[in-house]
C-alpha positions as a Markdown table, in Angstrom:
| # | Residue | x | y | z |
|---|---|---|---|---|
| 1 | Met | 171.8 | 147.6 | 43.9 |
| 2 | Thr | 172.0 | 149.6 | 41.3 |
| 3 | Thr | 172.1 | 153.2 | 41.8 |
| 4 | Asn | 173.4 | 156.9 | 40.5 |
| 5 | Gln | 173.9 | 155.8 | 37.1 |
| 6 | Ser | 172.2 | 156.7 | 33.5 |
| 7 | Phe | 170.2 | 154.4 | 31.6 |
| 8 | Ile | 169.3 | 154.9 | 28.0 |
| 9 | Gly | 165.4 | 154.2 | 27.4 |
| 10 | Tyr | 163.5 | 153.7 | 24.3 |
| 11 | Val | 159.7 | 155.3 | 23.6 |
| 12 | Gly | 157.4 | 153.7 | 21.2 |
| 13 | Thr | 155.0 | 156.3 | 19.1 |
| 14 | Tyr | 152.4 | 156.3 | 17.1 |
| 15 | Thr | 153.8 | 158.1 | 13.8 |
| 16 | Lys | 151.0 | 161.2 | 13.8 |
| 17 | Gly | 151.6 | 165.1 | 14.0 |
| 18 | Glu | 155.5 | 165.7 | 14.4 |
| 19 | Ser | 156.2 | 161.8 | 15.5 |
| 20 | Lys | 158.9 | 159.9 | 13.2 |
| 21 | Gly | 159.2 | 156.6 | 14.8 |
| 22 | Ile | 161.4 | 155.2 | 18.1 |
| 23 | Tyr | 162.4 | 157.7 | 20.3 |
| 24 | Thr | 165.3 | 157.1 | 22.8 |
| 25 | Phe | 166.3 | 159.3 | 25.9 |
| 26 | Thr | 169.0 | 159.4 | 29.0 |
| 27 | Leu | 167.5 | 159.2 | 32.7 |
| 28 | Asp | 170.3 | 160.4 | 35.2 |
| 29 | Thr | 169.1 | 159.0 | 38.3 |
| 30 | Thr | 171.6 | 161.0 | 40.4 |
| 31 | Leu | 170.1 | 164.6 | 38.7 |
| 32 | Lys | 166.5 | 162.9 | 38.8 |
| 33 | Lys | 166.4 | 164.1 | 35.2 |
| 34 | Ile | 165.6 | 162.6 | 31.8 |
| 35 | Ser | 167.4 | 164.5 | 29.0 |
| 36 | Asp | 168.9 | 164.0 | 25.3 |
| 37 | Val | 165.8 | 162.8 | 23.9 |
| 38 | Lys | 166.2 | 162.1 | 19.8 |
| 39 | Leu | 164.9 | 159.9 | 17.3 |
| 40 | Ala | 166.4 | 156.6 | 17.2 |
| 41 | Ala | 164.3 | 155.2 | 14.3 |
| 42 | Thr | 162.3 | 156.4 | 11.4 |
| 43 | Val | 159.5 | 153.7 | 11.4 |
| 44 | Glu | 155.5 | 153.8 | 11.4 |
| 45 | Asn | 154.1 | 153.3 | 14.3 |
| 46 | Pro | 156.0 | 151.4 | 16.2 |
| 47 | Thr | 154.0 | 151.5 | 19.1 |
| 48 | Tyr | 155.3 | 148.6 | 21.1 |
| 49 | Val | 159.0 | 147.7 | 21.7 |
| 50 | Thr | 160.9 | 145.1 | 23.4 |
| 51 | Val | 164.6 | 144.7 | 24.4 |
| 52 | Asn | 166.1 | 141.1 | 24.7 |
| 53 | Glu | 168.1 | 139.9 | 27.5 |
| 54 | Ala | 171.4 | 140.9 | 25.9 |
| 55 | Asn | 170.2 | 144.4 | 25.4 |
| 56 | Asn | 171.7 | 144.4 | 22.0 |
| 57 | Thr | 168.8 | 144.2 | 19.9 |
| 58 | Leu | 165.3 | 145.9 | 20.4 |
| 59 | Tyr | 161.9 | 144.6 | 18.5 |
| 60 | Ala | 159.5 | 147.0 | 17.4 |
| 61 | Val | 155.9 | 146.4 | 16.0 |
| 62 | Ala | 156.0 | 148.2 | 12.8 |
| 63 | Lys | 154.1 | 149.5 | 9.6 |
| 64 | Asp | 155.1 | 149.9 | 5.9 |
| 65 | Gly | 151.7 | 151.8 | 3.6 |
| 66 | Glu | 149.1 | 148.4 | 3.7 |
| 67 | Leu | 152.1 | 146.2 | 5.3 |
| 68 | Gly | 152.5 | 145.1 | 8.8 |
| 69 | Gly | 154.6 | 143.0 | 11.3 |
| 70 | Val | 157.9 | 142.9 | 13.7 |
| 71 | Ser | 161.1 | 144.8 | 12.9 |
| 72 | Ala | 164.9 | 144.1 | 14.7 |
| 73 | Tyr | 167.1 | 146.7 | 15.6 |
| 74 | Ser | 170.9 | 146.4 | 16.5 |
| 75 | Ile | 171.5 | 148.6 | 19.4 |
| 76 | Asn | 174.5 | 151.1 | 20.3 |
| 77 | Ser | 174.2 | 151.0 | 24.0 |
| 78 | Lys | 176.3 | 153.9 | 24.0 |
| 79 | Thr | 174.5 | 156.3 | 22.0 |
| 80 | Gly | 171.0 | 154.8 | 21.8 |
| 81 | Glu | 171.0 | 154.4 | 18.1 |
| 82 | Leu | 169.0 | 151.7 | 16.2 |
| 83 | Thr | 170.0 | 150.3 | 13.1 |
| 84 | Glu | 167.3 | 148.0 | 11.5 |
| 85 | Arg | 168.4 | 144.0 | 11.3 |
| 86 | Asn | 165.4 | 142.8 | 9.3 |
| 87 | Lys | 161.8 | 142.8 | 9.6 |
| 88 | Gln | 158.8 | 140.3 | 8.6 |
| 89 | Leu | 155.9 | 142.2 | 7.5 |
| 90 | Thr | 152.7 | 140.8 | 6.0 |
| 91 | Glu | 149.4 | 142.1 | 4.0 |
| 92 | Gly | 146.9 | 144.0 | 6.9 |
| 93 | Ala | 147.4 | 145.7 | 10.1 |
| 94 | Asn | 150.8 | 145.8 | 12.4 |
| 95 | Pro | 150.6 | 144.2 | 15.8 |
| 96 | Cys | 150.1 | 145.9 | 18.8 |
| 97 | His | 152.1 | 144.1 | 21.3 |
| 98 | Val | 155.8 | 142.5 | 21.3 |
| 99 | Ser | 157.8 | 139.8 | 23.5 |
| 100 | Val | 160.9 | 137.8 | 23.1 |
| 101 | Asn | 162.0 | 135.3 | 25.6 |
| 102 | Arg | 164.9 | 135.2 | 28.3 |
| 103 | Ser | 166.9 | 133.0 | 26.1 |
| 104 | Gln | 166.2 | 135.3 | 22.7 |
| 105 | Ser | 165.3 | 132.4 | 20.5 |
| 106 | Leu | 161.7 | 133.6 | 20.3 |
| 107 | Val | 159.6 | 136.8 | 19.6 |
| 108 | Val | 155.5 | 136.6 | 19.7 |
| 109 | Thr | 153.4 | 139.6 | 18.5 |
| 110 | Ser | 149.8 | 140.3 | 19.5 |
| 111 | Asn | 147.6 | 141.9 | 16.5 |
| 112 | Tyr | 144.4 | 144.0 | 17.8 |
| 113 | His | 142.8 | 144.5 | 14.4 |
| 114 | Lys | 143.6 | 141.0 | 13.0 |
| 115 | Gly | 142.6 | 139.4 | 16.1 |
| 116 | Thr | 145.9 | 136.8 | 15.7 |
| 117 | Val | 148.9 | 135.9 | 18.1 |
| 118 | Glu | 152.1 | 135.2 | 16.1 |
| 119 | Ser | 155.3 | 133.8 | 16.8 |
| 120 | Tyr | 158.9 | 134.4 | 15.1 |
| 121 | Val | 161.9 | 132.0 | 15.3 |
| 122 | Val | 165.2 | 134.2 | 16.2 |
| 123 | Asn | 168.3 | 133.6 | 14.6 |
| 124 | Glu | 171.5 | 133.7 | 16.6 |
| 125 | Asp | 172.5 | 137.6 | 15.1 |
| 126 | Gly | 168.9 | 138.7 | 16.2 |
| 127 | Thr | 167.1 | 138.9 | 13.0 |
| 128 | Leu | 163.9 | 137.2 | 12.5 |
| 129 | Asn | 162.4 | 134.3 | 10.6 |
| 130 | Ala | 159.2 | 134.6 | 9.0 |
| 131 | Ala | 156.0 | 133.8 | 11.4 |
| 132 | Ala | 156.2 | 129.9 | 12.8 |
| 133 | Ser | 152.7 | 130.5 | 14.1 |
| 134 | Val | 149.8 | 132.7 | 12.9 |
| 135 | Ile | 146.7 | 131.7 | 15.4 |
| 136 | Glu | 143.5 | 133.5 | 14.7 |
| 137 | His | 141.0 | 133.7 | 17.3 |
| 138 | Thr | 137.5 | 133.4 | 16.9 |
| 139 | Gly | 134.3 | 134.7 | 18.7 |
| 140 | Ser | 133.1 | 138.1 | 20.3 |
| 141 | Gly | 131.9 | 140.1 | 23.6 |
| 142 | Pro | 128.6 | 141.6 | 24.8 |
| 143 | Asn | 130.3 | 145.1 | 24.5 |
| 144 | Lys | 128.8 | 145.8 | 20.8 |
| 145 | Asp | 131.5 | 148.9 | 19.9 |
| 146 | Arg | 134.8 | 147.1 | 21.2 |
| 147 | Gln | 134.0 | 143.2 | 21.1 |
| 148 | Glu | 132.5 | 142.8 | 17.7 |
| 149 | Lys | 134.9 | 140.4 | 17.1 |
| 150 | Pro | 138.8 | 139.4 | 18.8 |
| 151 | His | 140.9 | 141.6 | 19.8 |
| 152 | Val | 144.4 | 140.3 | 21.1 |
| 153 | His | 146.1 | 142.9 | 23.2 |
| 154 | Tyr | 148.8 | 141.1 | 24.6 |
| 155 | Ala | 150.9 | 137.7 | 24.9 |
| 156 | Asp | 154.4 | 137.1 | 27.0 |
| 157 | Phe | 156.1 | 134.0 | 28.0 |
| 158 | Thr | 155.1 | 132.7 | 31.4 |
| 159 | Pro | 157.9 | 132.9 | 34.0 |
| 160 | Asp | 159.2 | 129.2 | 32.9 |
| 161 | Glu | 158.5 | 130.0 | 29.6 |
| 162 | Arg | 157.0 | 126.9 | 28.5 |
| 163 | Tyr | 154.0 | 128.9 | 27.7 |
| 164 | Val | 152.7 | 131.8 | 26.1 |
| 165 | Ala | 149.9 | 134.0 | 27.9 |
| 166 | Val | 147.9 | 135.8 | 25.0 |
| 167 | Val | 145.0 | 138.5 | 26.5 |
| 168 | Asp | 142.3 | 138.8 | 24.2 |
| 169 | Leu | 140.3 | 142.1 | 24.8 |
| 170 | Gly | 137.6 | 141.3 | 22.2 |
| 171 | Ile | 135.9 | 138.0 | 23.6 |
| 172 | Asp | 137.3 | 138.3 | 27.2 |
| 173 | Lys | 139.6 | 135.3 | 27.3 |
| 174 | Val | 143.4 | 135.1 | 28.4 |
| 175 | Ile | 144.6 | 131.8 | 26.2 |
| 176 | Thr | 147.9 | 130.1 | 27.1 |
| 177 | Tyr | 149.5 | 128.5 | 24.4 |
| 178 | Lys | 152.3 | 125.7 | 24.8 |
| 179 | Val | 155.8 | 126.9 | 23.1 |
| 180 | Asn | 156.9 | 123.9 | 20.9 |
| 181 | Glu | 160.2 | 123.2 | 20.1 |
| 182 | Asp | 159.9 | 124.4 | 16.4 |
| 183 | Gly | 158.6 | 127.8 | 17.8 |
| 184 | Thr | 154.7 | 127.1 | 17.0 |
| 185 | Leu | 152.2 | 127.4 | 19.6 |
| 186 | Thr | 149.8 | 124.9 | 20.7 |
| 187 | Glu | 146.6 | 126.1 | 22.8 |
| 188 | Ala | 146.7 | 124.5 | 26.5 |
| 189 | Asn | 144.3 | 126.3 | 28.2 |
| 190 | Thr | 141.7 | 129.3 | 28.6 |
| 191 | Leu | 140.4 | 131.5 | 31.4 |
| 192 | Leu | 137.2 | 133.7 | 30.7 |
| 193 | Thr | 137.1 | 136.7 | 32.4 |
| 194 | Thr | 133.8 | 138.3 | 33.5 |
| 195 | Pro | 131.7 | 139.3 | 29.9 |
| 196 | Gly | 132.6 | 142.9 | 28.8 |
| 197 | Ser | 135.7 | 143.4 | 30.7 |
| 198 | Gly | 138.0 | 143.5 | 28.4 |
| 199 | Pro | 141.2 | 142.1 | 29.6 |
| 200 | Arg | 144.0 | 144.5 | 28.2 |
| 201 | His | 147.4 | 143.6 | 29.8 |
| 202 | Leu | 149.0 | 140.6 | 32.0 |
| 203 | Val | 151.9 | 141.0 | 34.5 |
| 204 | Phe | 153.4 | 137.9 | 36.4 |
| 205 | His | 153.9 | 138.0 | 40.0 |
| 206 | Pro | 158.2 | 137.7 | 40.6 |
| 207 | Asn | 157.1 | 134.0 | 42.3 |
| 208 | Gly | 155.7 | 133.0 | 39.3 |
| 209 | Lys | 152.2 | 131.8 | 41.4 |
| 210 | Phe | 150.2 | 134.6 | 40.8 |
| 211 | Ala | 149.5 | 137.2 | 37.8 |
| 212 | Tyr | 147.7 | 140.2 | 37.3 |
| 213 | Ile | 145.5 | 141.6 | 34.2 |
| 214 | Met | 144.2 | 145.2 | 33.7 |
| 215 | Thr | 141.1 | 145.1 | 32.3 |
| 216 | Glu | 140.6 | 148.4 | 29.3 |
| 217 | Leu | 136.5 | 148.3 | 29.5 |
| 218 | Ser | 135.8 | 147.7 | 33.6 |
| 219 | Ser | 139.1 | 149.2 | 34.9 |
| 220 | Glu | 139.9 | 146.6 | 37.2 |
| 221 | Val | 143.1 | 144.7 | 38.0 |
| 222 | Ile | 142.2 | 140.8 | 38.3 |
| 223 | Ala | 144.5 | 139.1 | 40.5 |
| 224 | Leu | 144.7 | 135.3 | 39.3 |
| 225 | Ser | 146.8 | 132.1 | 40.7 |
| 226 | Tyr | 149.0 | 130.4 | 38.0 |
| 227 | Asn | 149.6 | 126.4 | 37.5 |
| 228 | Glu | 152.8 | 126.2 | 35.8 |
| 229 | Asp | 151.8 | 122.3 | 35.6 |
| 230 | Asp | 149.1 | 123.4 | 32.6 |
| 231 | Gly | 149.2 | 126.7 | 32.2 |
| 232 | Ser | 145.9 | 127.4 | 33.6 |
| 233 | Phe | 145.0 | 130.7 | 35.7 |
| 234 | Thr | 142.2 | 130.8 | 38.0 |
| 235 | Glu | 140.8 | 134.2 | 39.4 |
| 236 | Leu | 141.7 | 135.4 | 43.3 |
| 237 | Gln | 139.9 | 138.6 | 43.2 |
| 238 | Ser | 139.0 | 142.0 | 41.0 |
| 239 | Ile | 139.3 | 145.7 | 42.0 |
| 240 | Leu | 138.5 | 148.8 | 40.8 |
| 241 | Thr | 141.3 | 151.2 | 39.5 |
| 242 | Ile | 139.6 | 154.3 | 39.5 |
| 243 | Pro | 137.7 | 156.1 | 42.1 |
| 244 | Ser | 133.9 | 153.8 | 42.4 |
| 245 | Asp | 131.9 | 157.4 | 41.8 |
| 246 | Phe | 134.1 | 158.0 | 38.8 |
| 247 | Thr | 131.7 | 158.1 | 35.8 |
| 248 | Glu | 133.5 | 159.7 | 32.9 |
| 249 | Asn | 135.1 | 157.8 | 30.2 |
| 250 | Asn | 138.2 | 155.7 | 31.4 |
| 251 | Gln | 140.1 | 152.5 | 29.9 |
| 252 | Gly | 142.7 | 150.8 | 31.4 |
| 253 | Ser | 145.9 | 150.6 | 30.2 |
| 254 | Ala | 149.2 | 149.0 | 31.2 |
| 255 | Ile | 150.1 | 146.9 | 34.4 |
| 256 | His | 153.5 | 146.8 | 35.9 |
| 257 | Ile | 154.9 | 144.8 | 39.6 |
| 258 | Ser | 157.8 | 146.1 | 41.0 |
| 259 | Ser | 160.6 | 143.1 | 41.0 |
| 260 | Asp | 160.0 | 142.5 | 44.9 |
| 261 | Gly | 156.5 | 141.6 | 44.5 |
| 262 | Gln | 155.4 | 144.3 | 46.6 |
| 263 | Phe | 153.2 | 146.7 | 44.6 |
| 264 | Val | 151.4 | 146.5 | 41.1 |
| 265 | Tyr | 150.9 | 149.7 | 39.2 |
| 266 | Ala | 147.9 | 149.9 | 36.6 |
| 267 | Gly | 147.3 | 152.9 | 34.3 |
| 268 | Asn | 143.8 | 154.8 | 34.1 |
| 269 | Arg | 143.2 | 156.6 | 30.8 |
| 270 | Gly | 140.3 | 159.1 | 31.4 |
| 271 | His | 140.9 | 159.5 | 34.9 |
| 272 | Asp | 144.6 | 160.1 | 33.7 |
| 273 | Ser | 146.3 | 158.3 | 36.8 |
| 274 | Ile | 148.5 | 155.1 | 38.1 |
| 275 | Ala | 146.5 | 153.2 | 40.5 |
| 276 | Ile | 149.0 | 151.5 | 43.2 |
| 277 | Phe | 148.1 | 148.4 | 45.0 |
| 278 | Ser | 150.1 | 146.6 | 47.7 |
| 279 | Val | 150.5 | 142.7 | 47.3 |
| 280 | Asn | 149.4 | 139.9 | 49.8 |
| 281 | Gln | 152.6 | 137.5 | 49.3 |
| 282 | Asp | 150.9 | 134.7 | 50.9 |
| 283 | Thr | 147.4 | 135.2 | 49.0 |
| 284 | Gly | 148.3 | 137.2 | 45.5 |
| 285 | Glu | 145.5 | 139.6 | 46.6 |
| 286 | Leu | 145.9 | 143.4 | 46.3 |
| 287 | Thr | 145.0 | 146.2 | 48.5 |
| 288 | Phe | 144.7 | 149.7 | 47.4 |
| 289 | Val | 147.3 | 152.3 | 48.2 |
| 290 | Asp | 147.1 | 155.1 | 46.6 |
| 291 | Arg | 146.2 | 157.0 | 42.8 |
| 292 | Thr | 148.3 | 159.6 | 41.3 |
| 293 | Ser | 147.7 | 162.0 | 38.5 |
| 294 | Thr | 150.0 | 161.3 | 35.6 |
| 295 | Glu | 150.2 | 165.2 | 35.0 |
| 296 | Gly | 148.9 | 164.6 | 31.0 |
| 297 | Asp | 146.4 | 163.3 | 29.1 |
| 298 | Trp | 145.9 | 159.5 | 28.2 |
| 299 | Pro | 148.8 | 157.6 | 29.7 |
| 300 | Arg | 149.3 | 154.8 | 27.6 |
| 301 | Asp | 151.6 | 152.9 | 29.0 |
| 302 | Phe | 154.7 | 153.7 | 32.5 |
| 303 | Val | 157.8 | 151.7 | 33.0 |
| 304 | Leu | 159.9 | 151.3 | 36.5 |
| 305 | Asp | 163.4 | 152.1 | 35.6 |
| 306 | Pro | 166.0 | 149.7 | 36.1 |
| 307 | Thr | 166.8 | 150.7 | 40.2 |
| 308 | Glu | 163.1 | 150.8 | 40.4 |
| 309 | Glu | 163.5 | 154.5 | 42.3 |
| 310 | Phe | 162.0 | 156.1 | 39.8 |
| 311 | Leu | 158.7 | 155.5 | 37.1 |
| 312 | Ile | 158.0 | 156.9 | 33.9 |
| 313 | Ala | 154.7 | 157.6 | 32.5 |
| 314 | Ser | 153.9 | 158.6 | 28.9 |
| 315 | Asn | 151.0 | 160.7 | 28.3 |
| 316 | Gln | 150.0 | 159.9 | 24.5 |
| 317 | Glu | 147.6 | 162.6 | 24.1 |
| 318 | Ser | 149.8 | 165.6 | 25.8 |
| 319 | His | 152.9 | 164.5 | 24.1 |
| 320 | Asn | 154.6 | 164.5 | 27.1 |
| 321 | Leu | 156.8 | 161.8 | 29.7 |
| 322 | Val | 156.7 | 162.5 | 33.0 |
| 323 | Leu | 159.1 | 161.1 | 36.1 |
| 324 | Phe | 158.2 | 159.9 | 39.3 |
| 325 | Lys | 160.6 | 159.3 | 42.6 |
| 326 | Arg | 158.9 | 156.0 | 43.9 |
| 327 | Asp | 159.1 | 155.1 | 47.6 |
| 328 | Lys | 160.0 | 151.2 | 47.7 |
| 329 | Glu | 158.6 | 151.3 | 51.2 |
| 330 | Thr | 155.2 | 152.4 | 50.6 |
| 331 | Gly | 155.0 | 152.8 | 46.5 |
| 332 | Lys | 154.0 | 155.5 | 46.6 |
| 333 | Leu | 155.0 | 157.9 | 43.5 |
| 334 | Glu | 156.4 | 161.8 | 43.8 |
| 335 | Leu | 156.5 | 163.9 | 41.1 |
| 336 | Val | 159.7 | 165.0 | 40.0 |
| 337 | Glu | 159.6 | 166.4 | 36.2 |
| 338 | Gln | 156.7 | 166.6 | 33.7 |
| 339 | Asp | 157.2 | 168.4 | 30.5 |
| 340 | Ile | 159.5 | 166.1 | 28.5 |
| 341 | Thr | 158.3 | 166.4 | 25.3 |
| 342 | Val | 157.7 | 163.0 | 23.0 |
| 343 | Pro | 155.2 | 163.1 | 20.2 |
| 344 | Tyr | 152.3 | 160.6 | 20.4 |
| 345 | Pro | 154.1 | 158.4 | 23.3 |
| 346 | Val | 153.1 | 154.9 | 23.7 |
| 347 | Cys | 155.4 | 152.6 | 25.4 |
| 348 | Ile | 158.5 | 152.7 | 27.4 |
| 349 | Lys | 161.3 | 150.5 | 27.8 |
| 350 | Phe | 165.0 | 150.4 | 29.4 |
| 351 | Leu | 168.8 | 149.0 | 28.4 |
| 352 | Thr | 169.2 | 147.6 | 32.1 |
| 353 | Lys | 173.0 | 147.5 | 31.3 |
């Protein structure tokens, strides 16, 4: 088991105010402390980042003036420093999410503003080719302010990586695409969530049989069963992430699951909390456990550290990371440190070795 070590983490940000790009920090699991926060790469609006399996390349959504796309960076695993390898940018808004498969051969991005999902074949040196697929969704949803058109918010690979699951907030759909040998994507199946729910992010259970959607507009977690044969999903349950009597503005954010599949964590922006659920390993259904304040404003995302003994939340509008100790038996969180300053933090990712 991985314990008592230091780990390097990365924070994607909105480059507003004092923010300049991607930041790095060190988590010491012995001292239970985050330190050495510094700029790792200067880039415009790298709101979401991901690290490949080899821990030698970081991919970030990126913006350059009127262009948007994805950038590849080599990682200095000792210092956390990032060096740009290459980038693929096209006209228009930058994506909001990026993922890479375990074989490190394909990157997929989600574009909220364009309503598109893109796939990029990766070269052996980690650099990116021009997009192999650019698929534009169509349609709308009942929420006239937020669902006037498609808004692709998330795309990641299914456990066997034969498919990519794409979550579209604007049209209340999860669309599964088959991954072809040339890196292109072909539509395979569609799940329609409750109209107006606004699905945002998705996470798979480690057993590959279940998955969980966080909805942004209805503040729910939707539990799903997954059929790996055809890439289809079936809804099992929906459960609120905020108190039933909470009437102020809330927007669901991120969702993550512990590697043992025992606990699902879901973020609430507005209520400014993380909801904790236990997982029935036989049915996939969730039971509410607890709700913990993120000690800040607008928790955009959070991450479990490589030991999973800690959880770090990123509060976008109060510019702080918050460190919690995690009880692996109960799933509950205990506040450790809350005043780690990072400007406009969005997502957090760790090097795992």
